[in-house]
N, CA, C, O and CB atoms as a CASP TS submission, in Angstrom:
PFRMAT TS
TARGET T0000
AUTHOR 0000-0000-0000
METHOD Language model
MODEL 1
PARENT N/A
ATOM      1  N   MET     1       0.737  -1.040   0.047  1.00  0.00           N
ATOM      2  CA  MET     1       0.096   0.070   0.028  1.00  0.00           C
ATOM      3  C   MET     1       0.919   1.321   0.030  1.00  0.00           C
ATOM      4  O   MET     1       1.840   1.552   0.813  1.00  0.00           O
ATOM      5  CB  MET     1      -0.727   0.032   1.017  1.00  0.00           C
ATOM      6  N   SER     2       0.530   2.039  -0.846  1.00  0.00           N
ATOM      7  CA  SER     2       1.446   3.494  -0.930  1.00  0.00           C
ATOM      8  C   SER     2       0.843   4.343  -0.090  1.00  0.00           C
ATOM      9  O   SER     2      -0.334   4.221   0.252  1.00  0.00           O
ATOM     10  CB  SER     2       1.540   4.280  -2.398  1.00  0.00           C
ATOM     11  N   LYS     3       1.717   5.380   0.344  1.00  0.00           N
ATOM     12  CA  LYS     3       1.441   6.553   1.227  1.00  0.00           C
ATOM     13  C   LYS     3       0.677   7.440   0.319  1.00  0.00           C
ATOM     14  O   LYS     3       0.859   7.482  -0.897  1.00  0.00           O
ATOM     15  CB  LYS     3       2.774   7.278   1.839  1.00  0.00           C
ATOM     16  N   ARG     4      -0.174   8.134   0.963  1.00  0.00           N
ATOM     17  CA  ARG     4      -0.793   9.217   0.312  1.00  0.00           C
ATOM     18  C   ARG     4       0.124  10.406  -0.033  1.00  0.00           C
ATOM     19  O   ARG     4       1.056  10.715   0.710  1.00  0.00           O
ATOM     20  CB  ARG     4      -1.875   9.661   1.137  1.00  0.00           C
ATOM     21  N   ARG     5      -0.140  11.033  -1.111  1.00  0.00           N
ATOM     22  CA  ARG     5       0.839  12.026  -1.635  1.00  0.00           C
ATOM     23  C   ARG     5       0.715  13.234  -0.766  1.00  0.00           C
ATOM     24  O   ARG     5       1.789  13.671  -0.351  1.00  0.00           O
ATOM     25  CB  ARG     5       0.590  12.394  -3.164  1.00  0.00           C
ATOM     26  N   TYR     6      -0.348  13.854  -0.410  1.00  0.00           N
ATOM     27  CA  TYR     6      -0.706  15.114   0.247  1.00  0.00           C
ATOM     28  C   TYR     6      -1.266  14.724   1.766  1.00  0.00           C
ATOM     29  O   TYR     6      -2.157  13.889   1.915  1.00  0.00           O
ATOM     30  CB  TYR     6      -1.872  15.937  -0.693  1.00  0.00           C
ATOM     31  N   VAL     7      -0.792  15.255   2.605  1.00  0.00           N
ATOM     32  CA  VAL     7      -1.425  15.170   3.989  1.00  0.00           C
ATOM     33  C   VAL     7      -1.343  16.483   4.771  1.00  0.00           C
ATOM     34  O   VAL     7      -0.355  17.217   4.747  1.00  0.00           O
ATOM     35  CB  VAL     7      -0.731  14.056   4.834  1.00  0.00           C
ATOM     36  N   ALA     8      -2.489  16.724   5.482  1.00  0.00           N
ATOM     37  CA  ALA     8      -2.403  17.859   6.455  1.00  0.00           C
ATOM     38  C   ALA     8      -1.724  17.506   7.719  1.00  0.00           C
ATOM     39  O   ALA     8      -2.048  16.542   8.413  1.00  0.00           O
ATOM     40  CB  ALA     8      -3.759  18.374   6.791  1.00  0.00           C
ATOM     41  N   ARG     9      -0.770  18.329   7.984  1.00  0.00           N
ATOM     42  CA  ARG     9      -0.035  18.096   9.307  1.00  0.00           C
ATOM     43  C   ARG     9      -0.064  19.336  10.028  1.00  0.00           C
ATOM     44  O   ARG     9       0.065  20.406   9.434  1.00  0.00           O
ATOM     45  CB  ARG     9       1.452  17.624   9.141  1.00  0.00           C
ATOM     46  N   GLY    10      -0.250  19.252  11.469  1.00  0.00           N
ATOM     47  CA  GLY    10      -0.229  20.044  12.420  1.00  0.00           C
ATOM     48  C   GLY    10       1.124  20.808  12.564  1.00  0.00           C
ATOM     49  O   GLY    10       2.162  20.148  12.623  1.00  0.00           O
ATOM     50  N   VAL    11       1.157  22.195  12.622  1.00  0.00           N
ATOM     51  CA  VAL    11       2.440  22.871  12.681  1.00  0.00           C
ATOM     52  C   VAL    11       2.226  23.861  13.735  1.00  0.00           C
ATOM     53  O   VAL    11       1.046  24.020  14.046  1.00  0.00           O
ATOM     54  CB  VAL    11       2.903  23.516  11.320  1.00  0.00           C
ATOM     55  N   PRO    12       3.066  24.539  14.336  1.00  0.00           N
ATOM     56  CA  PRO    12       2.800  25.580  15.389  1.00  0.00           C
ATOM     57  C   PRO    12       1.898  26.712  14.762  1.00  0.00           C
ATOM     58  O   PRO    12       2.261  27.266  13.725  1.00  0.00           O
ATOM     59  CB  PRO    12       4.212  26.210  15.955  1.00  0.00           C
ATOM     60  N   GLY    13       0.844  27.018  15.326  1.00  0.00           N
ATOM     61  CA  GLY    13      -0.092  27.934  14.905  1.00  0.00           C
ATOM     62  C   GLY    13      -1.038  27.493  13.854  1.00  0.00           C
ATOM     63  O   GLY    13      -1.660  28.384  13.275  1.00  0.00           O
ATOM     64  N   GLY    14      -1.272  26.112  13.475  1.00  0.00           N
ATOM     65  CA  GLY    14      -2.133  25.720  12.461  1.00  0.00           C
ATOM     66  C   GLY    14      -1.800  24.598  11.764  1.00  0.00           C
ATOM     67  O   GLY    14      -1.255  23.661  12.347  1.00  0.00           O
ATOM     68  N   TYR    15      -2.079  24.551  10.458  1.00  0.00           N
ATOM     69  CA  TYR    15      -1.906  23.296   9.658  1.00  0.00           C
ATOM     70  C   TYR    15      -1.139  23.725   8.332  1.00  0.00           C
ATOM     71  O   TYR    15      -1.317  24.841   7.842  1.00  0.00           O
ATOM     72  CB  TYR    15      -3.392  22.574   9.316  1.00  0.00           C
ATOM     73  N   ARG    16      -0.279  22.789   7.776  1.00  0.00           N
ATOM     74  CA  ARG    16       0.260  22.904   6.501  1.00  0.00           C
ATOM     75  C   ARG    16      -0.044  21.803   5.832  1.00  0.00           C
ATOM     76  O   ARG    16      -0.492  20.850   6.468  1.00  0.00           O
ATOM     77  CB  ARG    16       1.593  23.128   6.464  1.00  0.00           C
ATOM     78  N   ILE    17       0.128  21.713   4.478  1.00  0.00           N
ATOM     79  CA  ILE    17       0.071  20.518   3.567  1.00  0.00           C
ATOM     80  C   ILE    17       1.573  19.924   3.336  1.00  0.00           C
ATOM     81  O   ILE    17       2.467  20.683   2.962  1.00  0.00           O
ATOM     82  CB  ILE    17      -0.618  20.966   2.109  1.00  0.00           C
ATOM     83  N   TRP    18       1.786  18.719   3.541  1.00  0.00           N
ATOM     84  CA  TRP    18       3.018  18.061   3.288  1.00  0.00           C
ATOM     85  C   TRP    18       2.762  17.148   2.041  1.00  0.00           C
ATOM     86  O   TRP    18       1.810  16.376   1.931  1.00  0.00           O
ATOM     87  CB  TRP    18       3.512  17.248   4.571  1.00  0.00           C
ATOM     88  N   ASP    19       3.771  17.355   1.101  1.00  0.00           N
ATOM     89  CA  ASP    19       3.800  16.575  -0.104  1.00  0.00           C
ATOM     90  C   ASP    19       4.893  15.456   0.188  1.00  0.00           C
ATOM     91  O   ASP    19       6.098  15.692   0.282  1.00  0.00           O
ATOM     92  CB  ASP    19       4.144  17.510  -1.424  1.00  0.00           C
ATOM     93  N   ASN    20       4.305  14.212   0.317  1.00  0.00           N
ATOM     94  CA  ASN    20       5.093  13.002   0.582  1.00  0.00           C
ATOM     95  C   ASN    20       6.149  12.625  -0.672  1.00  0.00           C
ATOM     96  O   ASN    20       7.240  12.083  -0.498  1.00  0.00           O
ATOM     97  CB  ASN    20       4.028  11.780   0.838  1.00  0.00           C
ATOM     98  N   ARG    21       5.650  12.986  -1.839  1.00  0.00           N
ATOM     99  CA  ARG    21       6.341  12.578  -2.946  1.00  0.00           C
ATOM    100  C   ARG    21       7.596  13.548  -3.100  1.00  0.00           C
ATOM    101  O   ARG    21       8.733  13.108  -3.269  1.00  0.00           O
ATOM    102  CB  ARG    21       5.393  12.568  -4.181  1.00  0.00           C
ATOM    103  N   GLY    22       7.279  14.961  -3.025  1.00  0.00           N
ATOM    104  CA  GLY    22       8.249  15.819  -3.132  1.00  0.00           C
ATOM    105  C   GLY    22       9.033  16.262  -1.841  1.00  0.00           C
ATOM    106  O   GLY    22       9.925  17.110  -1.836  1.00  0.00           O
ATOM    107  N   ARG    23       8.581  15.581  -0.772  1.00  0.00           N
ATOM    108  CA  ARG    23       9.131  15.739   0.435  1.00  0.00           C
ATOM    109  C   ARG    23       9.451  17.279   0.822  1.00  0.00           C
ATOM    110  O   ARG    23      10.555  17.724   1.135  1.00  0.00           O
ATOM    111  CB  ARG    23      10.319  14.895   0.447  1.00  0.00           C
ATOM    112  N   LYS    24       8.177  18.022   0.723  1.00  0.00           N
ATOM    113  CA  LYS    24       8.423  19.503   1.049  1.00  0.00           C
ATOM    114  C   LYS    24       6.876  19.925   1.443  1.00  0.00           C
ATOM    115  O   LYS    24       5.903  19.231   1.147  1.00  0.00           O
ATOM    116  CB  LYS    24       9.139  20.466  -0.374  1.00  0.00           C
ATOM    117  N   TRP    25       6.812  21.085   2.107  1.00  0.00           N
ATOM    118  CA  TRP    25       5.551  21.758   2.326  1.00  0.00           C
ATOM    119  C   TRP    25       4.971  22.273   1.038  1.00  0.00           C
ATOM    120  O   TRP    25       5.724  22.744   0.185  1.00  0.00           O
ATOM    121  CB  TRP    25       5.719  22.883   3.297  1.00  0.00           C
ATOM    122  N   TRP    26       3.606  22.205   0.843  1.00  0.00           N
ATOM    123  CA  TRP    26       3.102  22.597  -0.315  1.00  0.00           C
ATOM    124  C   TRP    26       1.994  23.568   0.004  1.00  0.00           C
ATOM    125  O   TRP    26       1.187  23.215   0.864  1.00  0.00           O
ATOM    126  CB  TRP    26       2.687  21.454  -1.114  1.00  0.00           C
ATOM    127  N   GLY    27       1.856  24.660  -0.532  1.00  0.00           N
ATOM    128  CA  GLY    27       0.772  25.643  -0.266  1.00  0.00           C
ATOM    129  C   GLY    27       0.934  26.540   0.936  1.00  0.00           C
ATOM    130  O   GLY    27       2.048  26.691   1.437  1.00  0.00           O
ATOM    131  N   ASP    28      -0.104  27.122   1.401  1.00  0.00           N
ATOM    132  CA  ASP    28      -0.169  27.997   2.569  1.00  0.00           C
ATOM    133  C   ASP    28      -0.144  27.427   3.828  1.00  0.00           C
ATOM    134  O   ASP    28      -0.349  26.219   3.948  1.00  0.00           O
ATOM    135  CB  ASP    28      -1.249  28.737   2.543  1.00  0.00           C
ATOM    136  N   HIS    29       0.099  28.198   4.872  1.00  0.00           N
ATOM    137  CA  HIS    29       0.011  27.930   6.301  1.00  0.00           C
ATOM    138  C   HIS    29      -1.576  28.309   6.542  1.00  0.00           C
ATOM    139  O   HIS    29      -2.044  29.315   6.008  1.00  0.00           O
ATOM    140  CB  HIS    29       1.172  28.881   7.249  1.00  0.00           C
ATOM    141  N   TYR    30      -2.367  27.462   7.366  1.00  0.00           N
ATOM    142  CA  TYR    30      -3.815  27.829   7.630  1.00  0.00           C
ATOM    143  C   TYR    30      -3.834  27.669   9.177  1.00  0.00           C
ATOM    144  O   TYR    30      -3.299  26.743   9.785  1.00  0.00           O
ATOM    145  CB  TYR    30      -4.983  26.821   6.805  1.00  0.00           C
ATOM    146  N   GLU    31      -4.480  28.636   9.691  1.00  0.00           N
ATOM    147  CA  GLU    31      -4.792  28.741  11.234  1.00  0.00           C
ATOM    148  C   GLU    31      -5.644  27.516  11.573  1.00  0.00           C
ATOM    149  O   GLU    31      -5.480  26.796  12.558  1.00  0.00           O
ATOM    150  CB  GLU    31      -5.632  30.167  11.652  1.00  0.00           C
ATOM    151  N   LEU    32      -6.508  27.386  10.691  1.00  0.00           N
ATOM    152  CA  LEU    32      -7.652  26.416  10.926  1.00  0.00           C
ATOM    153  C   LEU    32      -7.625  25.569   9.644  1.00  0.00           C
ATOM    154  O   LEU    32      -7.632  26.202   8.588  1.00  0.00           O
ATOM    155  CB  LEU    32      -9.156  27.173  11.173  1.00  0.00           C
ATOM    156  N   CYS    33      -7.598  24.296   9.589  1.00  0.00           N
ATOM    157  CA  CYS    33      -7.710  23.619   8.313  1.00  0.00           C
ATOM    158  C   CYS    33      -9.209  23.456   7.896  1.00  0.00           C
ATOM    159  O   CYS    33      -9.998  22.782   8.558  1.00  0.00           O
ATOM    160  CB  CYS    33      -7.007  22.236   8.395  1.00  0.00           C
ATOM    161  N   PRO    34      -9.505  24.042   6.885  1.00  0.00           N
ATOM    162  CA  PRO    34     -10.868  24.061   6.292  1.00  0.00           C
ATOM    163  C   PRO    34     -11.398  22.551   6.150  1.00  0.00           C
ATOM    164  O   PRO    34     -10.660  21.695   5.662  1.00  0.00           O
ATOM    165  CB  PRO    34     -10.831  24.818   4.827  1.00  0.00           C
ATOM    166  N   ASP    35     -12.582  22.275   6.549  1.00  0.00           N
ATOM    167  CA  ASP    35     -13.042  20.857   6.425  1.00  0.00           C
ATOM    168  C   ASP    35     -13.053  20.393   5.088  1.00  0.00           C
ATOM    169  O   ASP    35     -12.648  19.237   4.965  1.00  0.00           O
ATOM    170  CB  ASP    35     -14.367  20.661   6.962  1.00  0.00           C
ATOM    171  N   ASP    36     -13.449  21.046   3.918  1.00  0.00           N
ATOM    172  CA  ASP    36     -13.455  20.416   2.689  1.00  0.00           C
ATOM    173  C   ASP    36     -12.020  20.061   2.230  1.00  0.00           C
ATOM    174  O   ASP    36     -11.798  18.974   1.696  1.00  0.00           O
ATOM    175  CB  ASP    36     -14.148  21.281   1.711  1.00  0.00           C
ATOM    176  N   LEU    37     -11.081  20.945   2.430  1.00  0.00           N
ATOM    177  CA  LEU    37      -9.695  20.656   2.152  1.00  0.00           C
ATOM    178  C   LEU    37      -9.383  19.475   2.775  1.00  0.00           C
ATOM    179  O   LEU    37      -8.867  18.569   2.119  1.00  0.00           O
ATOM    180  CB  LEU    37      -8.781  21.684   2.559  1.00  0.00           C
ATOM    181  N   LEU    38      -9.661  19.326   4.150  1.00  0.00           N
ATOM    182  CA  LEU    38      -9.132  18.088   4.980  1.00  0.00           C
ATOM    183  C   LEU    38      -9.788  16.876   4.276  1.00  0.00           C
ATOM    184  O   LEU    38      -9.142  15.892   3.918  1.00  0.00           O
ATOM    185  CB  LEU    38      -9.573  18.141   6.680  1.00  0.00           C
ATOM    186  N   ARG    39     -11.063  17.017   4.111  1.00  0.00           N
ATOM    187  CA  ARG    39     -11.763  15.770   3.506  1.00  0.00           C
ATOM    188  C   ARG    39     -11.115  15.377   2.146  1.00  0.00           C
ATOM    189  O   ARG    39     -10.919  14.197   1.855  1.00  0.00           O
ATOM    190  CB  ARG    39     -13.361  16.058   3.266  1.00  0.00           C
ATOM    191  N   GLU    40     -10.786  16.423   1.317  1.00  0.00           N
ATOM    192  CA  GLU    40     -10.005  15.997   0.051  1.00  0.00           C
ATOM    193  C   GLU    40      -8.693  15.470   0.132  1.00  0.00           C
ATOM    194  O   GLU    40      -8.322  14.644  -0.701  1.00  0.00           O
ATOM    195  CB  GLU    40      -9.861  17.045  -0.798  1.00  0.00           C
ATOM    196  N   LEU    41      -7.850  15.909   1.167  1.00  0.00           N
ATOM    197  CA  LEU    41      -6.616  15.456   1.448  1.00  0.00           C
ATOM    198  C   LEU    41      -6.775  13.969   1.891  1.00  0.00           C
ATOM    199  O   LEU    41      -6.047  13.103   1.406  1.00  0.00           O
ATOM    200  CB  LEU    41      -5.956  16.348   2.479  1.00  0.00           C
ATOM    201  N   ASN    42      -7.711  13.687   2.795  1.00  0.00           N
ATOM    202  CA  ASN    42      -7.751  12.353   3.474  1.00  0.00           C
ATOM    203  C   ASN    42      -8.651  11.334   2.545  1.00  0.00           C
ATOM    204  O   ASN    42      -8.779  10.140   2.815  1.00  0.00           O
ATOM    205  CB  ASN    42      -8.413  12.524   5.038  1.00  0.00           C
ATOM    206  N   GLY    43      -9.243  11.967   1.435  1.00  0.00           N
ATOM    207  CA  GLY    43     -10.007  11.137   0.586  1.00  0.00           C
ATOM    208  C   GLY    43      -9.206  10.860  -0.811  1.00  0.00           C
ATOM    209  O   GLY    43      -8.188  10.170  -0.852  1.00  0.00           O
ATOM    210  N   ASP    44      -9.724  11.411  -1.812  1.00  0.00           N
ATOM    211  CA  ASP    44      -9.097  11.052  -3.163  1.00  0.00           C
ATOM    212  C   ASP    44      -7.897  11.687  -3.381  1.00  0.00           C
ATOM    213  O   ASP    44      -7.152  11.207  -4.235  1.00  0.00           O
ATOM    214  CB  ASP    44      -9.935  11.370  -4.294  1.00  0.00           C
ATOM    215  N   ALA    45      -7.504  12.848  -2.668  1.00  0.00           N
ATOM    216  CA  ALA    45      -6.341  13.745  -2.868  1.00  0.00           C
ATOM    217  C   ALA    45      -6.180  14.086  -4.283  1.00  0.00           C
ATOM    218  O   ALA    45      -5.070  13.931  -4.793  1.00  0.00           O
ATOM    219  CB  ALA    45      -5.069  13.129  -2.362  1.00  0.00           C
ATOM    220  N   ASN    46      -7.054  14.485  -4.901  1.00  0.00           N
ATOM    221  CA  ASN    46      -7.119  14.985  -6.395  1.00  0.00           C
ATOM    222  C   ASN    46      -6.431  16.264  -6.266  1.00  0.00           C
ATOM    223  O   ASN    46      -6.837  17.144  -5.507  1.00  0.00           O
ATOM    224  CB  ASN    46      -8.679  15.173  -7.065  1.00  0.00           C
ATOM    225  N   ARG    47      -5.221  16.396  -7.119  1.00  0.00           N
ATOM    226  CA  ARG    47      -4.402  17.591  -7.148  1.00  0.00           C
ATOM    227  C   ARG    47      -5.248  18.806  -7.557  1.00  0.00           C
ATOM    228  O   ARG    47      -5.224  19.852  -6.908  1.00  0.00           O
ATOM    229  CB  ARG    47      -3.216  17.404  -8.111  1.00  0.00           C
ATOM    230  N   GLU    48      -6.021  18.623  -8.692  1.00  0.00           N
ATOM    231  CA  GLU    48      -6.755  19.712  -9.105  1.00  0.00           C
ATOM    232  C   GLU    48      -7.674  20.223  -8.040  1.00  0.00           C
ATOM    233  O   GLU    48      -7.606  21.412  -7.729  1.00  0.00           O
ATOM    234  CB  GLU    48      -7.475  19.377 -10.280  1.00  0.00           C
ATOM    235  N   ALA    49      -8.478  19.467  -7.487  1.00  0.00           N
ATOM    236  CA  ALA    49      -9.453  19.829  -6.387  1.00  0.00           C
ATOM    237  C   ALA    49      -8.599  20.434  -5.290  1.00  0.00           C
ATOM    238  O   ALA    49      -9.017  21.510  -4.861  1.00  0.00           O
ATOM    239  CB  ALA    49     -10.312  18.536  -5.832  1.00  0.00           C
ATOM    240  N   ILE    50      -7.586  20.001  -4.798  1.00  0.00           N
ATOM    241  CA  ILE    50      -6.745  20.609  -3.847  1.00  0.00           C
ATOM    242  C   ILE    50      -6.390  21.942  -4.089  1.00  0.00           C
ATOM    243  O   ILE    50      -6.663  22.833  -3.285  1.00  0.00           O
ATOM    244  CB  ILE    50      -5.636  19.918  -3.703  1.00  0.00           C
ATOM    245  N   THR    51      -5.700  22.169  -5.318  1.00  0.00           N
ATOM    246  CA  THR    51      -5.403  23.521  -5.860  1.00  0.00           C
ATOM    247  C   THR    51      -6.594  24.448  -5.861  1.00  0.00           C
ATOM    248  O   THR    51      -6.536  25.581  -5.383  1.00  0.00           O
ATOM    249  CB  THR    51      -4.883  23.412  -7.266  1.00  0.00           C
ATOM    250  N   ALA    52      -7.679  23.932  -6.414  1.00  0.00           N
ATOM    251  CA  ALA    52      -8.927  24.936  -6.407  1.00  0.00           C
ATOM    252  C   ALA    52      -9.276  25.410  -5.025  1.00  0.00           C
ATOM    253  O   ALA    52      -9.558  26.575  -4.746  1.00  0.00           O
ATOM    254  CB  ALA    52     -10.254  24.247  -7.009  1.00  0.00           C
ATOM    255  N   LEU    53      -9.231  24.405  -4.188  1.00  0.00           N
ATOM    256  CA  LEU    53      -9.680  24.717  -2.659  1.00  0.00           C
ATOM    257  C   LEU    53      -8.591  25.783  -2.133  1.00  0.00           C
ATOM    258  O   LEU    53      -8.985  26.762  -1.500  1.00  0.00           O
ATOM    259  CB  LEU    53      -9.670  23.209  -1.599  1.00  0.00           C
ATOM    260  N   MET    54      -7.357  25.610  -2.371  1.00  0.00           N
ATOM    261  CA  MET    54      -6.337  26.411  -1.946  1.00  0.00           C
ATOM    262  C   MET    54      -6.514  27.833  -2.539  1.00  0.00           C
ATOM    263  O   MET    54      -6.349  28.845  -1.858  1.00  0.00           O
ATOM    264  CB  MET    54      -5.032  25.788  -2.311  1.00  0.00           C
ATOM    265  N   LYS    55      -6.820  27.847  -3.698  1.00  0.00           N
ATOM    266  CA  LYS    55      -6.958  29.288  -4.344  1.00  0.00           C
ATOM    267  C   LYS    55      -8.161  29.975  -3.678  1.00  0.00           C
ATOM    268  O   LYS    55      -8.149  31.170  -3.380  1.00  0.00           O
ATOM    269  CB  LYS    55      -7.205  29.229  -6.025  1.00  0.00           C
ATOM    270  N   ARG    56      -9.181  29.165  -3.466  1.00  0.00           N
ATOM    271  CA  ARG    56     -10.489  29.613  -2.881  1.00  0.00           C
ATOM    272  C   ARG    56     -10.090  30.356  -1.371  1.00  0.00           C
ATOM    273  O   ARG    56     -10.380  31.512  -1.065  1.00  0.00           O
ATOM    274  CB  ARG    56     -11.590  28.178  -2.695  1.00  0.00           C
ATOM    275  N   TYR    57      -9.439  29.492  -0.627  1.00  0.00           N
ATOM    276  CA  TYR    57      -9.087  29.983   0.536  1.00  0.00           C
ATOM    277  C   TYR    57      -8.103  31.145   0.704  1.00  0.00           C
ATOM    278  O   TYR    57      -8.195  32.023   1.562  1.00  0.00           O
ATOM    279  CB  TYR    57      -8.679  29.000   1.149  1.00  0.00           C
ATOM    280  N   ARG    58      -7.131  31.032  -0.247  1.00  0.00           N
ATOM    281  CA  ARG    58      -6.283  32.129  -0.387  1.00  0.00           C
ATOM    282  C   ARG    58      -6.820  33.459  -0.743  1.00  0.00           C
ATOM    283  O   ARG    58      -6.386  34.506  -0.261  1.00  0.00           O
ATOM    284  CB  ARG    58      -5.392  31.813  -1.275  1.00  0.00           C
ATOM    285  N   ALA    59      -7.850  33.375  -1.667  1.00  0.00           N
ATOM    286  CA  ALA    59      -8.652  34.578  -1.983  1.00  0.00           C
ATOM    287  C   ALA    59      -9.425  35.126  -0.829  1.00  0.00           C
ATOM    288  O   ALA    59      -9.535  36.351  -0.770  1.00  0.00           O
ATOM    289  CB  ALA    59      -9.600  34.284  -3.071  1.00  0.00           C
ATOM    290  N   LEU    60      -9.949  34.425   0.050  1.00  0.00           N
ATOM    291  CA  LEU    60     -10.645  34.701   1.320  1.00  0.00           C
ATOM    292  C   LEU    60      -9.897  35.319   2.320  1.00  0.00           C
ATOM    293  O   LEU    60     -10.420  36.122   3.092  1.00  0.00           O
ATOM    294  CB  LEU    60     -11.148  33.566   1.871  1.00  0.00           C
ATOM    295  N   LYS    61      -8.531  34.969   2.383  1.00  0.00           N
ATOM    296  CA  LYS    61      -7.601  35.734   3.296  1.00  0.00           C
ATOM    297  C   LYS    61      -7.356  37.150   2.901  1.00  0.00           C
ATOM    298  O   LYS    61      -7.064  37.958   3.783  1.00  0.00           O
ATOM    299  CB  LYS    61      -6.275  35.059   3.370  1.00  0.00           C
ATOM    300  N   ARG    62      -7.446  37.521   1.670  1.00  0.00           N
ATOM    301  CA  ARG    62      -7.188  38.973   1.243  1.00  0.00           C
ATOM    302  C   ARG    62      -8.198  39.839   1.809  1.00  0.00           C
ATOM    303  O   ARG    62      -8.170  41.049   1.585  1.00  0.00           O
ATOM    304  CB  ARG    62      -7.190  39.163  -0.290  1.00  0.00           C
TER
END
């Protein structure tokens, strides 16, 4: 069984997305991990869906 590519990991002050294949943080730091983003990461982990959700939450932060 292979590891999931993207996982949400707790970091001081919130959550970040860890890319297991690239072995680096991917995307923004979140104080609270949005539920739909967390569901996608723990579910199918579709890169396009994750990217769309991240763009949506990044726009809300502005």
